mmCIF file of the N, C-alpha and C atoms, coordinates in Angstrom:
data_MODEL
# 
_entry.id   MODEL 
# 
loop_
_atom_site.group_PDB 
_atom_site.id 
_atom_site.type_symbol 
_atom_site.label_atom_id 
_atom_site.label_alt_id 
_atom_site.label_comp_id 
_atom_site.label_asym_id 
_atom_site.label_entity_id 
_atom_site.label_seq_id 
_atom_site.pdbx_PDB_ins_code 
_atom_site.Cartn_x 
_atom_site.Cartn_y 
_atom_site.Cartn_z 
_atom_site.occupancy 
_atom_site.B_iso_or_equiv 
_atom_site.pdbx_formal_charge 
_atom_site.auth_seq_id 
_atom_site.auth_comp_id 
_atom_site.auth_asym_id 
_atom_site.auth_atom_id 
_atom_site.pdbx_PDB_model_num 
ATOM 1   N N  . MET A 1 1  ? 10.165 -4.219  -5.959 1.00 0.00 ? 1  MET A N  1 
ATOM 2   C CA . MET A 1 1  ? 10.010 -4.872  -4.684 1.00 0.00 ? 1  MET A CA 1 
ATOM 3   C C  . MET A 1 1  ? 8.597  -5.445  -4.535 1.00 0.00 ? 1  MET A C  1 
ATOM 4   N N  . PHE A 1 2  ? 7.600  -4.673  -5.012 1.00 0.00 ? 2  PHE A N  1 
ATOM 5   C CA . PHE A 1 2  ? 6.230  -5.166  -4.894 1.00 0.00 ? 2  PHE A CA 1 
ATOM 6   C C  . PHE A 1 2  ? 6.060  -6.482  -5.638 1.00 0.00 ? 2  PHE A C  1 
ATOM 7   N N  . ASP A 1 3  ? 6.662  -6.579  -6.823 1.00 0.00 ? 3  ASP A N  1 
ATOM 8   C CA . ASP A 1 3  ? 6.526  -7.817  -7.596 1.00 0.00 ? 3  ASP A CA 1 
ATOM 9   C C  . ASP A 1 3  ? 7.048  -9.021  -6.812 1.00 0.00 ? 3  ASP A C  1 
ATOM 10  N N  . ALA A 1 4  ? 8.198  -8.864  -6.174 1.00 0.00 ? 4  ALA A N  1 
ATOM 11  C CA . ALA A 1 4  ? 8.771  -9.972  -5.388 1.00 0.00 ? 4  ALA A CA 1 
ATOM 12  C C  . ALA A 1 4  ? 7.875  -10.300 -4.205 1.00 0.00 ? 4  ALA A C  1 
ATOM 13  N N  . GLN A 1 5  ? 7.374  -9.291  -3.518 1.00 0.00 ? 5  GLN A N  1 
ATOM 14  C CA . GLN A 1 5  ? 6.501  -9.529  -2.376 1.00 0.00 ? 5  GLN A CA 1 
ATOM 15  C C  . GLN A 1 5  ? 5.178  -10.144 -2.814 1.00 0.00 ? 5  GLN A C  1 
ATOM 16  N N  . LEU A 1 6  ? 4.671  -9.719  -3.956 1.00 0.00 ? 6  LEU A N  1 
ATOM 17  C CA . LEU A 1 6  ? 3.438  -10.288 -4.486 1.00 0.00 ? 6  LEU A CA 1 
ATOM 18  C C  . LEU A 1 6  ? 3.633  -11.769 -4.815 1.00 0.00 ? 6  LEU A C  1 
ATOM 19  N N  . GLN A 1 7  ? 4.754  -12.099 -5.417 1.00 0.00 ? 7  GLN A N  1 
ATOM 20  C CA . GLN A 1 7  ? 5.025  -13.511 -5.735 1.00 0.00 ? 7  GLN A CA 1 
ATOM 21  C C  . GLN A 1 7  ? 5.080  -14.357 -4.460 1.00 0.00 ? 7  GLN A C  1 
ATOM 22  N N  . LEU A 1 8  ? 5.677  -13.822 -3.411 1.00 0.00 ? 8  LEU A N  1 
ATOM 23  C CA . LEU A 1 8  ? 5.704  -14.549 -2.136 1.00 0.00 ? 8  LEU A CA 1 
ATOM 24  C C  . LEU A 1 8  ? 4.303  -14.735 -1.569 1.00 0.00 ? 8  LEU A C  1 
ATOM 25  N N  . ALA A 1 9  ? 3.484  -13.684 -1.639 1.00 0.00 ? 9  ALA A N  1 
ATOM 26  C CA . ALA A 1 9  ? 2.114  -13.778 -1.137 1.00 0.00 ? 9  ALA A CA 1 
ATOM 27  C C  . ALA A 1 9  ? 1.312  -14.794 -1.940 1.00 0.00 ? 9  ALA A C  1 
ATOM 28  N N  . LEU A 1 10 ? 1.491  -14.810 -3.259 1.00 0.00 ? 10 LEU A N  1 
ATOM 29  C CA . LEU A 1 10 ? 0.782  -15.777 -4.099 1.00 0.00 ? 10 LEU A CA 1 
ATOM 30  C C  . LEU A 1 10 ? 1.252  -17.204 -3.823 1.00 0.00 ? 10 LEU A C  1 
ATOM 31  N N  . SER A 1 11 ? 2.544  -17.378 -3.628 1.00 0.00 ? 11 SER A N  1 
ATOM 32  C CA . SER A 1 11 ? 3.075  -18.710 -3.294 1.00 0.00 ? 11 SER A CA 1 
ATOM 33  C C  . SER A 1 11 ? 2.510  -19.202 -1.973 1.00 0.00 ? 11 SER A C  1 
ATOM 34  N N  . LEU A 1 12 ? 2.481  -18.337 -0.982 1.00 0.00 ? 12 LEU A N  1 
ATOM 35  C CA . LEU A 1 12 ? 1.934  -18.708 0.317  1.00 0.00 ? 12 LEU A CA 1 
ATOM 36  C C  . LEU A 1 12 ? 0.453  -19.077 0.197  1.00 0.00 ? 12 LEU A C  1 
ATOM 37  N N  . ALA A 1 13 ? -0.290 -18.316 -0.599 1.00 0.00 ? 13 ALA A N  1 
ATOM 38  C CA . ALA A 1 13 ? -1.714 -18.619 -0.797 1.00 0.00 ? 13 ALA A CA 1 
ATOM 39  C C  . ALA A 1 13 ? -1.887 -19.995 -1.440 1.00 0.00 ? 13 ALA A C  1 
ATOM 40  N N  . ARG A 1 14 ? -1.046 -20.313 -2.417 1.00 0.00 ? 14 ARG A N  1 
ATOM 41  C CA . ARG A 1 14 ? -1.129 -21.632 -3.057 1.00 0.00 ? 14 ARG A CA 1 
ATOM 42  C C  . ARG A 1 14 ? -0.780 -22.740 -2.073 1.00 0.00 ? 14 ARG A C  1 
ATOM 43  N N  . GLU A 1 15 ? 0.279  -22.538 -1.301 1.00 0.00 ? 15 GLU A N  1 
ATOM 44  C CA . GLU A 1 15 ? 0.728  -23.559 -0.351 1.00 0.00 ? 15 GLU A CA 1 
ATOM 45  C C  . GLU A 1 15 ? -0.301 -23.836 0.734  1.00 0.00 ? 15 GLU A C  1 
ATOM 46  N N  . THR A 1 16 ? -1.025 -22.813 1.137  1.00 0.00 ? 16 THR A N  1 
ATOM 47  C CA . THR A 1 16 ? -1.996 -22.960 2.221  1.00 0.00 ? 16 THR A CA 1 
ATOM 48  C C  . THR A 1 16 ? -3.421 -23.113 1.697  1.00 0.00 ? 16 THR A C  1 
ATOM 49  N N  . ASP A 1 17 ? -3.559 -23.211 0.368  1.00 0.00 ? 17 ASP A N  1 
ATOM 50  C CA . ASP A 1 17 ? -4.853 -23.377 -0.287 1.00 0.00 ? 17 ASP A CA 1 
ATOM 51  C C  . ASP A 1 17 ? -5.824 -22.260 0.117  1.00 0.00 ? 17 ASP A C  1 
ATOM 52  N N  . ARG A 1 18 ? -5.306 -21.043 0.121  1.00 0.00 ? 18 ARG A N  1 
ATOM 53  C CA . ARG A 1 18 ? -6.125 -19.870 0.467  1.00 0.00 ? 18 ARG A CA 1 
ATOM 54  C C  . ARG A 1 18 ? -6.184 -18.940 -0.725 1.00 0.00 ? 18 ARG A C  1 
ATOM 55  N N  . ARG A 1 19 ? -7.166 -18.091 -0.730 1.00 0.00 ? 19 ARG A N  1 
ATOM 56  C CA . ARG A 1 19 ? -7.312 -17.091 -1.785 1.00 0.00 ? 19 ARG A CA 1 
ATOM 57  C C  . ARG A 1 19 ? -6.577 -15.818 -1.391 1.00 0.00 ? 19 ARG A C  1 
ATOM 58  N N  . THR A 1 20 ? -6.231 -15.061 -2.403 1.00 0.00 ? 20 THR A N  1 
ATOM 59  C CA . THR A 1 20 ? -5.636 -13.755 -2.177 1.00 0.00 ? 20 THR A CA 1 
ATOM 60  C C  . THR A 1 20 ? -6.133 -12.822 -3.259 1.00 0.00 ? 20 THR A C  1 
ATOM 61  N N  . GLY A 1 21 ? -5.960 -11.566 -3.078 1.00 0.00 ? 21 GLY A N  1 
ATOM 62  C CA . GLY A 1 21 ? -6.383 -10.577 -4.063 1.00 0.00 ? 21 GLY A CA 1 
ATOM 63  C C  . GLY A 1 21 ? -5.440 -9.399  -4.058 1.00 0.00 ? 21 GLY A C  1 
ATOM 64  N N  . ILE A 1 22 ? -5.649 -8.509  -4.987 1.00 0.00 ? 22 ILE A N  1 
ATOM 65  C CA . ILE A 1 22 ? -4.834 -7.302  -5.085 1.00 0.00 ? 22 ILE A CA 1 
ATOM 66  C C  . ILE A 1 22 ? -5.770 -6.100  -5.083 1.00 0.00 ? 22 ILE A C  1 
ATOM 67  N N  . ILE A 1 23 ? -5.424 -5.109  -4.295 1.00 0.00 ? 23 ILE A N  1 
ATOM 68  C CA . ILE A 1 23 ? -6.171 -3.851  -4.250 1.00 0.00 ? 23 ILE A CA 1 
ATOM 69  C C  . ILE A 1 23 ? -5.201 -2.732  -4.628 1.00 0.00 ? 23 ILE A C  1 
ATOM 70  N N  . ILE A 1 24 ? -5.605 -1.905  -5.559 1.00 0.00 ? 24 ILE A N  1 
ATOM 71  C CA . ILE A 1 24 ? -4.826 -0.719  -5.917 1.00 0.00 ? 24 ILE A CA 1 
ATOM 72  C C  . ILE A 1 24 ? -5.632 0.487   -5.444 1.00 0.00 ? 24 ILE A C  1 
ATOM 73  N N  . LEU A 1 25 ? -4.993 1.394   -4.713 1.00 0.00 ? 25 LEU A N  1 
ATOM 74  C CA . LEU A 1 25 ? -5.709 2.568   -4.231 1.00 0.00 ? 25 LEU A CA 1 
ATOM 75  C C  . LEU A 1 25 ? -4.821 3.785   -4.292 1.00 0.00 ? 25 LEU A C  1 
ATOM 76  N N  . ASP A 1 26 ? -5.461 4.936   -4.256 1.00 0.00 ? 26 ASP A N  1 
ATOM 77  C CA . ASP A 1 26 ? -4.696 6.183   -4.211 1.00 0.00 ? 26 ASP A CA 1 
ATOM 78  C C  . ASP A 1 26 ? -5.332 7.104   -3.178 1.00 0.00 ? 26 ASP A C  1 
ATOM 79  N N  . ILE A 1 27 ? -4.534 8.050   -2.740 1.00 0.00 ? 27 ILE A N  1 
ATOM 80  C CA . ILE A 1 27 ? -4.988 9.032   -1.754 1.00 0.00 ? 27 ILE A CA 1 
ATOM 81  C C  . ILE A 1 27 ? -5.676 10.159  -2.515 1.00 0.00 ? 27 ILE A C  1 
ATOM 82  N N  . ASN A 1 28 ? -6.948 10.364  -2.247 1.00 0.00 ? 28 ASN A N  1 
ATOM 83  C CA . ASN A 1 28 ? -7.687 11.454  -2.895 1.00 0.00 ? 28 ASN A CA 1 
ATOM 84  C C  . ASN A 1 28 ? -7.178 12.805  -2.413 1.00 0.00 ? 28 ASN A C  1 
ATOM 85  N N  . HIS A 1 29 ? -7.064 13.716  -3.332 1.00 0.00 ? 29 HIS A N  1 
ATOM 86  C CA . HIS A 1 29 ? -6.752 15.124  -3.044 1.00 0.00 ? 29 HIS A CA 1 
ATOM 87  C C  . HIS A 1 29 ? -5.354 15.349  -2.462 1.00 0.00 ? 29 HIS A C  1 
ATOM 88  N N  . LEU A 1 30 ? -4.415 14.447  -2.723 1.00 0.00 ? 30 LEU A N  1 
ATOM 89  C CA . LEU A 1 30 ? -3.053 14.644  -2.211 1.00 0.00 ? 30 LEU A CA 1 
ATOM 90  C C  . LEU A 1 30 ? -2.430 15.903  -2.814 1.00 0.00 ? 30 LEU A C  1 
ATOM 91  N N  . LYS A 1 31 ? -2.654 16.148  -4.098 1.00 0.00 ? 31 LYS A N  1 
ATOM 92  C CA . LYS A 1 31 ? -2.097 17.345  -4.730 1.00 0.00 ? 31 LYS A CA 1 
ATOM 93  C C  . LYS A 1 31 ? -2.629 18.614  -4.041 1.00 0.00 ? 31 LYS A C  1 
ATOM 94  N N  . PHE A 1 32 ? -3.918 18.623  -3.733 1.00 0.00 ? 32 PHE A N  1 
ATOM 95  C CA . PHE A 1 32 ? -4.507 19.771  -3.027 1.00 0.00 ? 32 PHE A CA 1 
ATOM 96  C C  . PHE A 1 32 ? -3.830 19.962  -1.667 1.00 0.00 ? 32 PHE A C  1 
ATOM 97  N N  . LEU A 1 33 ? -3.626 18.859  -0.940 1.00 0.00 ? 33 LEU A N  1 
ATOM 98  C CA . LEU A 1 33 ? -2.968 18.927  0.370  1.00 0.00 ? 33 LEU A CA 1 
ATOM 99  C C  . LEU A 1 33 ? -1.559 19.498  0.221  1.00 0.00 ? 33 LEU A C  1 
ATOM 100 N N  . ASN A 1 34 ? -0.805 19.005  -0.765 1.00 0.00 ? 34 ASN A N  1 
ATOM 101 C CA . ASN A 1 34 ? 0.547  19.521  -1.005 1.00 0.00 ? 34 ASN A CA 1 
ATOM 102 C C  . ASN A 1 34 ? 0.526  21.008  -1.358 1.00 0.00 ? 34 ASN A C  1 
ATOM 103 N N  . ASP A 1 35 ? -0.407 21.389  -2.235 1.00 0.00 ? 35 ASP A N  1 
ATOM 104 C CA . ASP A 1 35 ? -0.472 22.785  -2.676 1.00 0.00 ? 35 ASP A CA 1 
ATOM 105 C C  . ASP A 1 35 ? -0.879 23.723  -1.545 1.00 0.00 ? 35 ASP A C  1 
ATOM 106 N N  . LYS A 1 36 ? -1.827 23.302  -0.717 1.00 0.00 ? 36 LYS A N  1 
ATOM 107 C CA . LYS A 1 36 ? -2.351 24.177  0.333  1.00 0.00 ? 36 LYS A CA 1 
ATOM 108 C C  . LYS A 1 36 ? -1.485 24.189  1.594  1.00 0.00 ? 36 LYS A C  1 
ATOM 109 N N  . HIS A 1 37 ? -0.928 23.012  1.966  1.00 0.00 ? 37 HIS A N  1 
ATOM 110 C CA . HIS A 1 37 ? -0.227 22.906  3.250  1.00 0.00 ? 37 HIS A CA 1 
ATOM 111 C C  . HIS A 1 37 ? 1.255  22.546  3.120  1.00 0.00 ? 37 HIS A C  1 
ATOM 112 N N  . GLY A 1 38 ? 1.718  22.342  1.901  1.00 0.00 ? 38 GLY A N  1 
ATOM 113 C CA . GLY A 1 38 ? 3.129  22.036  1.684  1.00 0.00 ? 38 GLY A CA 1 
ATOM 114 C C  . GLY A 1 38 ? 3.396  20.543  1.577  1.00 0.00 ? 38 GLY A C  1 
ATOM 115 N N  . HIS A 1 39 ? 4.532  20.241  0.971  1.00 0.00 ? 39 HIS A N  1 
ATOM 116 C CA . HIS A 1 39 ? 4.880  18.840  0.725  1.00 0.00 ? 39 HIS A CA 1 
ATOM 117 C C  . HIS A 1 39 ? 5.143  18.064  2.010  1.00 0.00 ? 39 HIS A C  1 
ATOM 118 N N  . SER A 1 40 ? 5.541  18.735  3.063  1.00 0.00 ? 40 SER A N  1 
ATOM 119 C CA . SER A 1 40 ? 5.751  18.009  4.327  1.00 0.00 ? 40 SER A CA 1 
ATOM 120 C C  . SER A 1 40 ? 4.423  17.450  4.842  1.00 0.00 ? 40 SER A C  1 
ATOM 121 N N  . ALA A 1 41 ? 3.328  18.188  4.642  1.00 0.00 ? 41 ALA A N  1 
ATOM 122 C CA . ALA A 1 41 ? 2.007  17.687  5.054  1.00 0.00 ? 41 ALA A CA 1 
ATOM 123 C C  . ALA A 1 41 ? 1.597  16.514  4.179  1.00 0.00 ? 41 ALA A C  1 
ATOM 124 N N  . GLY A 1 42 ? 1.870  16.617  2.878  1.00 0.00 ? 42 GLY A N  1 
ATOM 125 C CA . GLY A 1 42 ? 1.568  15.513  1.975  1.00 0.00 ? 42 GLY A CA 1 
ATOM 126 C C  . GLY A 1 42 ? 2.380  14.274  2.312  1.00 0.00 ? 42 GLY A C  1 
ATOM 127 N N  . ASP A 1 43 ? 3.665  14.472  2.624  1.00 0.00 ? 43 ASP A N  1 
ATOM 128 C CA . ASP A 1 43 ? 4.522  13.349  3.013  1.00 0.00 ? 43 ASP A CA 1 
ATOM 129 C C  . ASP A 1 43 ? 4.003  12.673  4.277  1.00 0.00 ? 43 ASP A C  1 
ATOM 130 N N  . GLU A 1 44 ? 3.546  13.469  5.211  1.00 0.00 ? 44 GLU A N  1 
ATOM 131 C CA . GLU A 1 44 ? 3.003  12.919  6.460  1.00 0.00 ? 44 GLU A CA 1 
ATOM 132 C C  . GLU A 1 44 ? 1.737  12.113  6.188  1.00 0.00 ? 44 GLU A C  1 
ATOM 133 N N  . ALA A 1 45 ? 0.902  12.593  5.276  1.00 0.00 ? 45 ALA A N  1 
ATOM 134 C CA . ALA A 1 45 ? -0.313 11.853  4.912  1.00 0.00 ? 45 ALA A CA 1 
ATOM 135 C C  . ALA A 1 45 ? 0.043  10.508  4.284  1.00 0.00 ? 45 ALA A C  1 
ATOM 136 N N  . VAL A 1 46 ? 1.037  10.506  3.398  1.00 0.00 ? 46 VAL A N  1 
ATOM 137 C CA . VAL A 1 46 ? 1.468  9.252   2.764  1.00 0.00 ? 46 VAL A CA 1 
ATOM 138 C C  . VAL A 1 46 ? 2.008  8.291   3.827  1.00 0.00 ? 46 VAL A C  1 
ATOM 139 N N  . ARG A 1 47 ? 2.804  8.787   4.758  1.00 0.00 ? 47 ARG A N  1 
ATOM 140 C CA . ARG A 1 47 ? 3.337  7.921   5.834  1.00 0.00 ? 47 ARG A CA 1 
ATOM 141 C C  . ARG A 1 47 ? 2.210  7.362   6.700  1.00 0.00 ? 47 ARG A C  1 
ATOM 142 N N  . ALA A 1 48 ? 1.217  8.190   7.002  1.00 0.00 ? 48 ALA A N  1 
ATOM 143 C CA . ALA A 1 48 ? 0.096  7.737   7.837  1.00 0.00 ? 48 ALA A CA 1 
ATOM 144 C C  . ALA A 1 48 ? -0.705 6.647   7.125  1.00 0.00 ? 48 ALA A C  1 
ATOM 145 N N  . VAL A 1 49 ? -0.961 6.840   5.845  1.00 0.00 ? 49 VAL A N  1 
ATOM 146 C CA . VAL A 1 49 ? -1.694 5.817   5.081  1.00 0.00 ? 49 VAL A CA 1 
ATOM 147 C C  . VAL A 1 49 ? -0.879 4.527   5.031  1.00 0.00 ? 49 VAL A C  1 
ATOM 148 N N  . ALA A 1 50 ? 0.403  4.632   4.769  1.00 0.00 ? 50 ALA A N  1 
ATOM 149 C CA . ALA A 1 50 ? 1.264  3.443   4.703  1.00 0.00 ? 50 ALA A CA 1 
ATOM 150 C C  . ALA A 1 50 ? 1.265  2.691   6.036  1.00 0.00 ? 50 ALA A C  1 
ATOM 151 N N  . ALA A 1 51 ? 1.339  3.408   7.134  1.00 0.00 ? 51 ALA A N  1 
ATOM 152 C CA . ALA A 1 51 ? 1.344  2.770   8.454  1.00 0.00 ? 51 ALA A CA 1 
ATOM 153 C C  . ALA A 1 51 ? 0.029  2.032   8.710  1.00 0.00 ? 51 ALA A C  1 
ATOM 154 N N  . GLU A 1 52 ? -1.089 2.640   8.339  1.00 0.00 ? 52 GLU A N  1 
ATOM 155 C CA . GLU A 1 52 ? -2.392 1.989   8.532  1.00 0.00 ? 52 GLU A CA 1 
ATOM 156 C C  . GLU A 1 52 ? -2.521 0.748   7.658  1.00 0.00 ? 52 GLU A C  1 
ATOM 157 N N  . LEU A 1 53 ? -2.085 0.852   6.415  1.00 0.00 ? 53 LEU A N  1 
ATOM 158 C CA . LEU A 1 53 ? -2.168 -0.306  5.524  1.00 0.00 ? 53 LEU A CA 1 
ATOM 159 C C  . LEU A 1 53 ? -1.304 -1.452  6.040  1.00 0.00 ? 53 LEU A C  1 
ATOM 160 N N  . LYS A 1 54 ? -0.127 -1.123  6.534  1.00 0.00 ? 54 LYS A N  1 
ATOM 161 C CA . LYS A 1 54 ? 0.771  -2.144  7.073  1.00 0.00 ? 54 LYS A CA 1 
ATOM 162 C C  . LYS A 1 54 ? 0.119  -2.867  8.249  1.00 0.00 ? 54 LYS A C  1 
ATOM 163 N N  . LYS A 1 55 ? -0.568 -2.119  9.115  1.00 0.00 ? 55 LYS A N  1 
ATOM 164 C CA . LYS A 1 55 ? -1.257 -2.722  10.260 1.00 0.00 ? 55 LYS A CA 1 
ATOM 165 C C  . LYS A 1 55 ? -2.373 -3.655  9.799  1.00 0.00 ? 55 LYS A C  1 
ATOM 166 N N  . LYS A 1 56 ? -3.061 -3.287  8.740  1.00 0.00 ? 56 LYS A N  1 
ATOM 167 C CA . LYS A 1 56 ? -4.247 -4.019  8.296  1.00 0.00 ? 56 LYS A CA 1 
ATOM 168 C C  . LYS A 1 56 ? -3.934 -5.263  7.466  1.00 0.00 ? 56 LYS A C  1 
ATOM 169 N N  . THR A 1 57 ? -2.764 -5.341  6.870  1.00 0.00 ? 57 THR A N  1 
ATOM 170 C CA . THR A 1 57 ? -2.483 -6.460  5.974  1.00 0.00 ? 57 THR A CA 1 
ATOM 171 C C  . THR A 1 57 ? -2.111 -7.741  6.711  1.00 0.00 ? 57 THR A C  1 
ATOM 172 N N  . GLY A 1 58 ? -1.708 -7.642  7.954  1.00 0.00 ? 58 GLY A N  1 
ATOM 173 C CA . GLY A 1 58 ? -1.340 -8.838  8.702  1.00 0.00 ? 58 GLY A CA 1 
ATOM 174 C C  . GLY A 1 58 ? 0.053  -9.325  8.342  1.00 0.00 ? 58 GLY A C  1 
ATOM 175 N N  . PRO A 1 59 ? 0.481  -10.420 8.982  1.00 0.00 ? 59 PRO A N  1 
ATOM 176 C CA . PRO A 1 59 ? 1.860  -10.878 8.818  1.00 0.00 ? 59 PRO A CA 1 
ATOM 177 C C  . PRO A 1 59 ? 2.187  -11.405 7.428  1.00 0.00 ? 59 PRO A C  1 
ATOM 178 N N  . ASN A 1 60 ? 1.209  -11.869 6.684  1.00 0.00 ? 60 ASN A N  1 
ATOM 179 C CA . ASN A 1 60 ? 1.471  -12.428 5.360  1.00 0.00 ? 60 ASN A CA 1 
ATOM 180 C C  . ASN A 1 60 ? 1.065  -11.513 4.224  1.00 0.00 ? 60 ASN A C  1 
ATOM 181 N N  . GLY A 1 61 ? 0.515  -10.359 4.551  1.00 0.00 ? 61 GLY A N  1 
ATOM 182 C CA . GLY A 1 61 ? 0.073  -9.432  3.521  1.00 0.00 ? 61 GLY A CA 1 
ATOM 183 C C  . GLY A 1 61 ? 1.183  -8.523  3.050  1.00 0.00 ? 61 GLY A C  1 
ATOM 184 N N  . VAL A 1 62 ? 0.916  -7.849  1.956  1.00 0.00 ? 62 VAL A N  1 
ATOM 185 C CA . VAL A 1 62 ? 1.882  -6.936  1.360  1.00 0.00 ? 62 VAL A CA 1 
ATOM 186 C C  . VAL A 1 62 ? 1.190  -5.606  1.111  1.00 0.00 ? 62 VAL A C  1 
ATOM 187 N N  . ALA A 1 63 ? 1.764  -4.533  1.583  1.00 0.00 ? 63 ALA A N  1 
ATOM 188 C CA . ALA A 1 63 ? 1.280  -3.184  1.276  1.00 0.00 ? 63 ALA A CA 1 
ATOM 189 C C  . ALA A 1 63 ? 2.481  -2.373  0.815  1.00 0.00 ? 63 ALA A C  1 
ATOM 190 N N  . THR A 1 64 ? 2.408  -1.856  -0.409 1.00 0.00 ? 64 THR A N  1 
ATOM 191 C CA . THR A 1 64 ? 3.543  -1.178  -0.999 1.00 0.00 ? 64 THR A CA 1 
ATOM 192 C C  . THR A 1 64 ? 3.101  0.110   -1.682 1.00 0.00 ? 64 THR A C  1 
ATOM 193 N N  . ARG A 1 65 ? 3.887  1.135   -1.536 1.00 0.00 ? 65 ARG A N  1 
ATOM 194 C CA . ARG A 1 65 ? 3.645  2.371   -2.282 1.00 0.00 ? 65 ARG A CA 1 
ATOM 195 C C  . ARG A 1 65 ? 4.208  2.159   -3.679 1.00 0.00 ? 65 ARG A C  1 
ATOM 196 N N  . ILE A 1 66 ? 3.368  2.335   -4.687 1.00 0.00 ? 66 ILE A N  1 
ATOM 197 C CA . ILE A 1 66 ? 3.822  2.097   -6.060 1.00 0.00 ? 66 ILE A CA 1 
ATOM 198 C C  . ILE A 1 66 ? 3.942  3.374   -6.871 1.00 0.00 ? 66 ILE A C  1 
ATOM 199 N N  . GLY A 1 67 ? 3.529  4.487   -6.297 1.00 0.00 ? 67 GLY A N  1 
ATOM 200 C CA . GLY A 1 67 ? 3.613  5.765   -7.000 1.00 0.00 ? 67 GLY A CA 1 
ATOM 201 C C  . GLY A 1 67 ? 3.434  6.890   -6.013 1.00 0.00 ? 67 GLY A C  1 
ATOM 202 N N  . GLY A 1 68 ? 3.350  8.100   -6.511 1.00 0.00 ? 68 GLY A N  1 
ATOM 203 C CA . GLY A 1 68 ? 3.223  9.270   -5.647 1.00 0.00 ? 68 GLY A CA 1 
ATOM 204 C C  . GLY A 1 68 ? 2.152  9.127   -4.584 1.00 0.00 ? 68 GLY A C  1 
ATOM 205 N N  . ASP A 1 69 ? 0.936  8.824   -5.013 1.00 0.00 ? 69 ASP A N  1 
ATOM 206 C CA . ASP A 1 69 ? -0.164 8.673   -4.052 1.00 0.00 ? 69 ASP A CA 1 
ATOM 207 C C  . ASP A 1 69 ? -0.857 7.313   -4.218 1.00 0.00 ? 69 ASP A C  1 
ATOM 208 N N  . GLU A 1 70 ? -0.177 6.374   -4.851 1.00 0.00 ? 70 GLU A N  1 
ATOM 209 C CA . GLU A 1 70 ? -0.770 5.073   -5.146 1.00 0.00 ? 70 GLU A CA 1 
ATOM 210 C C  . GLU A 1 70 ? -0.121 3.969   -4.312 1.00 0.00 ? 70 GLU A C  1 
ATOM 211 N N  . PHE A 1 71 ? -0.982 3.061   -3.856 1.00 0.00 ? 71 PHE A N  1 
ATOM 212 C CA . PHE A 1 71 ? -0.539 1.913   -3.068 1.00 0.00 ? 71 PHE A CA 1 
ATOM 213 C C  . PHE A 1 71 ? -1.129 0.638   -3.659 1.00 0.00 ? 71 PHE A C  1 
ATOM 214 N N  . ALA A 1 72 ? -0.439 -0.461  -3.469 1.00 0.00 ? 72 ALA A N  1 
ATOM 215 C CA . ALA A 1 72 ? -0.958 -1.773  -3.857 1.00 0.00 ? 72 ALA A CA 1 
ATOM 216 C C  . ALA A 1 72 ? -0.925 -2.662  -2.619 1.00 0.00 ? 72 ALA A C  1 
ATOM 217 N N  . ILE A 1 73 ? -1.977 -3.434  -2.465 1.00 0.00 ? 73 ILE A N  1 
ATOM 218 C CA . ILE A 1 73 ? -2.118 -4.338  -1.315 1.00 0.00 ? 73 ILE A CA 1 
ATOM 219 C C  . ILE A 1 73 ? -2.422 -5.723  -1.846 1.00 0.00 ? 73 ILE A C  1 
ATOM 220 N N  . ALA A 1 74 ? -1.742 -6.712  -1.295 1.00 0.00 ? 74 ALA A N  1 
ATOM 221 C CA . ALA A 1 74 ? -2.007 -8.106  -1.674 1.00 0.00 ? 74 ALA A CA 1 
ATOM 222 C C  . ALA A 1 74 ? -2.056 -8.944  -0.422 1.00 0.00 ? 74 ALA A C  1 
# 
């Protein structure tokens, strides 16, 4: 899904003559959070990060979870 969304973001950038970039990030210490407070706490942290990234990317941006604690933003 990220690949398709990334292609759309790149197409839009070309059409509007704007630049775009890709950021890959991960949540530090997620394993520690899961081990100490349980997977429900870790799941909540992932949901909170995803919600914040979605707010920050704007209407044409893409924020996708690509792994356990990894996200990609375009």
